[in-house]
C-alpha positions as CSV (number, residue, x, y, z in Angstrom):
1,X,108.3,83.4,101.3
2,X,109.1,82.9,97.9
3,X,112.8,85.4,96.5
4,X,113.8,86.7,93.6
5,X,116.5,89.5,92.3
6,X,116.8,92.0,89.7
7,X,118.9,94.4,88.6
8,X,118.2,96.6,91.3
9,X,115.1,94.6,93.6
10,X,114.4,91.8,95.5
11,X,111.0,90.2,94.7
12,X,109.1,88.4,97.5
13,X,105.7,87.3,97.3
14,X,103.7,88.3,100.5
15,X,102.3,85.1,100.8
16,X,100.1,86.6,104.1
17,X,97.9,89.2,102.0
18,X,94.8,90.5,103.5
19,X,93.4,90.1,100.4
20,X,95.2,86.9,99.2
21,X,92.0,84.4,97.3
22,X,89.3,87.1,98.1
23,X,86.9,88.7,95.6
24,X,88.4,92.3,95.0
25,X,87.3,95.2,92.7
26,X,89.4,98.1,91.2
27,X,87.9,100.9,91.5
28,X,90.1,103.1,88.4
29,X,89.1,100.4,86.5
30,X,85.8,98.8,87.0
31,X,87.2,95.6,87.4
32,X,86.6,93.0,90.2
33,X,88.3,90.0,90.7
34,X,90.2,87.4,92.4
35,X,93.7,88.1,93.4
36,X,96.3,85.2,93.6
37,X,99.4,87.1,94.4
38,X,101.1,90.2,95.7
39,X,104.8,91.0,95.3
40,X,106.6,93.3,97.0
41,X,109.1,94.8,95.0
42,X,111.6,96.2,97.5
43,X,115.8,97.8,97.0
44,X,118.5,96.3,97.2
45,X,120.6,99.1,98.9
46,X,118.2,99.7,101.4
47,X,115.5,96.9,101.4
48,X,112.5,99.2,101.7
49,X,109.9,98.3,99.4
50,X,109.1,100.0,96.7
51,X,106.5,98.6,95.6
52,X,103.6,96.3,96.1
53,X,101.8,94.2,92.5
54,X,98.0,92.6,93.8
55,X,97.5,89.8,90.9
56,X,94.0,89.5,89.7
57,X,92.0,86.9,87.9
58,X,88.8,87.9,86.5
59,X,85.5,87.0,88.0
60,X,83.7,87.6,84.4
61,X,85.6,84.8,83.2
62,X,87.1,87.6,80.2
63,X,90.9,85.8,81.2
64,X,92.8,89.0,80.9
65,X,94.8,89.2,83.9
66,X,95.7,92.0,85.5
67,X,98.0,94.1,87.6
68,X,97.5,96.8,90.0
69,X,98.8,98.1,93.7
70,X,96.9,96.3,96.5
71,X,96.2,99.5,98.9
72,X,93.7,100.4,96.0
73,X,91.8,97.2,95.9
74,X,88.6,97.4,97.6
75,X,87.0,94.1,99.1
76,X,84.0,93.1,97.9
77,X,80.8,91.8,99.9
78,X,79.2,88.4,99.7
79,X,76.0,89.2,98.7
80,X,74.0,87.3,101.3
81,X,75.6,89.5,103.6
82,X,75.5,93.2,101.7
83,X,71.6,92.2,101.5
84,X,71.0,91.3,105.3
85,X,72.5,94.0,106.1
86,X,70.4,96.4,104.3
87,X,67.5,94.9,105.2
88,X,68.9,95.3,108.9
89,X,69.5,99.3,108.4
90,X,65.8,100.0,106.6
């Protein structure tokens, strides 16, 4: 884990986050992307996490990266898996 300091927070990279390297959807914006990093901002006074931020690269190749709370992201299902699941349910 790498750490940096700010005025009142420590910023640590969550290198073991379950969405790292995964394709996700951000329902609030409708965008889809690959999670490249998840940062945890923790209070320097209490050590408690203040917020988490996921950094995504777009799947549509628009080049416009964005950030979101990782708790709001949804993992995208591979197309082959989704098609197979729907065939077995029907």
